[in-house]
C-alpha atoms as a printed R data frame, in Angstrom:
    type eleno elety resid chain resno       x      y        z
1   ATOM     1    CA   VAL     A     1  -2.889 41.208  -86.743
2   ATOM     2    CA   TYR     A     2  -5.612 43.238  -88.475
3   ATOM     3    CA   SER     A     3  -8.082 42.722  -85.608
4   ATOM     4    CA   PHE     A     4  -5.530 43.686  -82.973
5   ATOM     5    CA   LEU     A     5  -4.478 46.847  -84.825
6   ATOM     6    CA   LEU     A     6  -8.104 47.845  -85.426
7   ATOM     7    CA   SER     A     7  -8.882 47.302  -81.729
8   ATOM     8    CA   VAL     A     8  -5.936 49.443  -80.627
9   ATOM     9    CA   TYR     A     9  -6.936 52.185  -83.085
10  ATOM    10    CA   LEU     A    10 -10.562 52.201  -81.924
11  ATOM    11    CA   TYR     A    11  -9.584 52.135  -78.244
12  ATOM    12    CA   ALA     A    12  -7.245 55.115  -78.689
13  ATOM    13    CA   ARG     A    13  -9.714 57.003  -80.874
14  ATOM    14    CA   ALA     A    14 -12.476 56.635  -78.261
15  ATOM    15    CA   PHE     A    15 -10.587 58.991  -75.941
16  ATOM    16    CA   THR     A    16 -11.103 61.848  -78.424
17  ATOM    17    CA   CYS     A    17 -14.806 61.340  -79.162
18  ATOM    18    CA   PRO     A    18 -17.627 63.122  -77.315
19  ATOM    19    CA   LYS     A    19 -19.078 61.445  -74.231
20  ATOM    20    CA   SER     A    20 -22.433 61.118  -75.997
21  ATOM    21    CA   GLU     A    21 -20.872 58.602  -78.400
22  ATOM    22    CA   LEU     A    22 -19.428 56.386  -75.661
23  ATOM    23    CA   SER     A    23 -21.013 53.117  -74.648
24  ATOM    24    CA   PRO     A    24 -23.002 53.247  -71.398
25  ATOM    25    CA   GLU     A    25 -20.901 50.319  -70.139
26  ATOM    26    CA   VAL     A    26 -17.630 52.307  -70.145
27  ATOM    27    CA   GLN     A    27 -15.979 51.584  -66.790
28  ATOM    28    CA   ASN     A    28 -12.569 53.216  -67.256
29  ATOM    29    CA   SER     A    29 -11.050 49.766  -66.866
30  ATOM    30    CA   PHE     A    30  -8.483 48.985  -69.560
31  ATOM    31    CA   PHE     A    31  -9.446 45.334  -69.994
32  ATOM    32    CA   ASN     A    32 -13.204 45.900  -70.016
33  ATOM    33    CA   ASP     A    33 -13.058 48.951  -72.263
34  ATOM    34    CA   PHE     A    34 -10.560 47.402  -74.680
35  ATOM    35    CA   PHE     A    35 -12.418 44.127  -75.178
36  ATOM    36    CA   MET     A    36 -15.998 45.426  -74.951
37  ATOM    37    CA   GLY     A    37 -15.327 48.708  -76.725
38  ATOM    38    CA   ARG     A    38 -15.612 52.287  -75.529
39  ATOM    39    CA   GLU     A    39 -17.535 53.752  -78.479
40  ATOM    40    CA   LEU     A    40 -21.107 52.629  -79.003
41  ATOM    41    CA   ASN     A    41 -21.020 52.743  -82.821
42  ATOM    42    CA   PRO     A    42 -17.551 53.586  -84.155
43  ATOM    43    CA   ARG     A    43 -17.830 55.134  -87.605
44  ATOM    44    CA   VAL     A    44 -15.257 56.043  -90.236
45  ATOM    45    CA   TRP     A    45 -15.270 57.986  -93.510
46  ATOM    46    CA   GLY     A    46 -17.308 60.854  -92.166
47  ATOM    47    CA   GLY     A    47 -19.826 58.623  -90.422
48  ATOM    48    CA   HIS     A    48 -20.773 56.642  -93.516
49  ATOM    49    CA   MET     A    49 -19.410 53.247  -92.412
50  ATOM    50    CA   ASP     A    50 -20.235 51.668  -89.053
51  ATOM    51    CA   LEU     A    51 -17.252 49.461  -88.170
52  ATOM    52    CA   LYS     A    52 -19.103 47.448  -85.526
53  ATOM    53    CA   PHE     A    53 -21.869 46.556  -87.988
54  ATOM    54    CA   PHE     A    54 -19.364 45.648  -90.695
55  ATOM    55    CA   CYS     A    55 -17.062 43.527  -88.526
56  ATOM    56    CA   GLU     A    56 -19.861 41.619  -86.801
57  ATOM    57    CA   LEU     A    57 -22.061 40.996  -89.816
58  ATOM    58    CA   ARG     A    58 -20.421 40.979  -93.196
59  ATOM    59    CA   PRO     A    59 -17.317 38.750  -92.918
60  ATOM    60    CA   GLY     A    60 -19.073 36.023  -90.934
61  ATOM    61    CA   LEU     A    61 -22.134 35.853  -93.134
62  ATOM    62    CA   ILE     A    62 -20.150 35.909  -96.358
63  ATOM    63    CA   GLY     A    63 -17.902 33.138  -94.995
64  ATOM    64    CA   TRP     A    64 -20.991 31.127  -94.062
65  ATOM    65    CA   MET     A    65 -22.369 31.467  -97.584
66  ATOM    66    CA   LEU     A    66 -19.040 30.510  -99.170
67  ATOM    67    CA   MET     A    67 -18.868 27.370  -97.011
68  ATOM    68    CA   ASP     A    68 -22.413 26.463  -98.084
69  ATOM    69    CA   TRP     A    69 -21.501 26.782 -101.743
70  ATOM    70    CA   ALA     A    70 -18.278 24.811 -101.198
71  ATOM    71    CA   LEU     A    71 -20.379 21.991  -99.745
72  ATOM    72    CA   VAL     A    72 -22.670 22.129 -102.785
73  ATOM    73    CA   ALA     A    73 -19.654 21.891 -105.100
74  ATOM    74    CA   SER     A    74 -18.182 19.042 -103.055
75  ATOM    75    CA   GLN     A    75 -21.410 17.040 -103.100
76  ATOM    76    CA   TYR     A    76 -21.846 17.625 -106.829
77  ATOM    77    CA   LYS     A    77 -18.269 16.573 -107.530
78  ATOM    78    CA   ALA     A    78 -18.580 13.418 -105.397
79  ATOM    79    CA   GLY     A    79 -21.956 12.196 -106.648
80  ATOM    80    CA   GLY     A    80 -22.877 14.238 -109.695
81  ATOM    81    CA   VAL     A    81 -26.025 15.534 -108.012
82  ATOM    82    CA   VAL     A    82 -26.935 17.883 -105.172
83  ATOM    83    CA   SER     A    83 -29.503 16.675 -102.663
84  ATOM    84    CA   PRO     A    84 -32.716 18.711 -102.427
85  ATOM    85    CA   ALA     A    85 -32.103 19.358  -98.712
86  ATOM    86    CA   LEU     A    86 -28.647 20.852  -99.298
87  ATOM    87    CA   ALA     A    87 -29.926 22.852 -102.284
88  ATOM    88    CA   LEU     A    88 -32.758 24.369 -100.229
89  ATOM    89    CA   VAL     A    89 -30.594 25.129  -97.192
90  ATOM    90    CA   THR     A    90 -27.986 26.797  -99.391
91  ATOM    91    CA   LEU     A    91 -30.612 28.761 -101.299
92  ATOM    92    CA   PHE     A    92 -32.342 30.028  -98.147
93  ATOM    93    CA   GLN     A    93 -29.095 30.890  -96.380
94  ATOM    94    CA   THR     A    94 -27.842 32.733  -99.463
95  ATOM    95    CA   ILE     A    95 -31.068 34.767  -99.569
96  ATOM    96    CA   TYR     A    96 -30.638 35.519  -95.865
97  ATOM    97    CA   VAL     A    97 -27.068 36.774  -96.399
98  ATOM    98    CA   PHE     A    98 -28.034 39.014  -99.313
99  ATOM    99    CA   ASP     A    99 -30.986 40.369  -97.338
100 ATOM   100    CA   ALA     A   100 -28.871 41.294  -94.275
């Protein structure tokens, strides 16, 4: 529901923004413009937050890291120890998420 409402809001808002902020792929086709997006980098809060960057990067990477740590907890609970391979993968992926 959140994604659909955000998409409708951004699609409608794109009709009020300057042409310089529109994506070069705008084709004035409802389906293409709705699913691919009309604005190149939609921003809110006075231009301080880029919604495209946030929606594509943050939730997915944070979910990835949480799944890694859940696997670490599961392996520790099942065997009392975490394998070096899983520990290293989780460590490196966690560093990657915090660096992004």
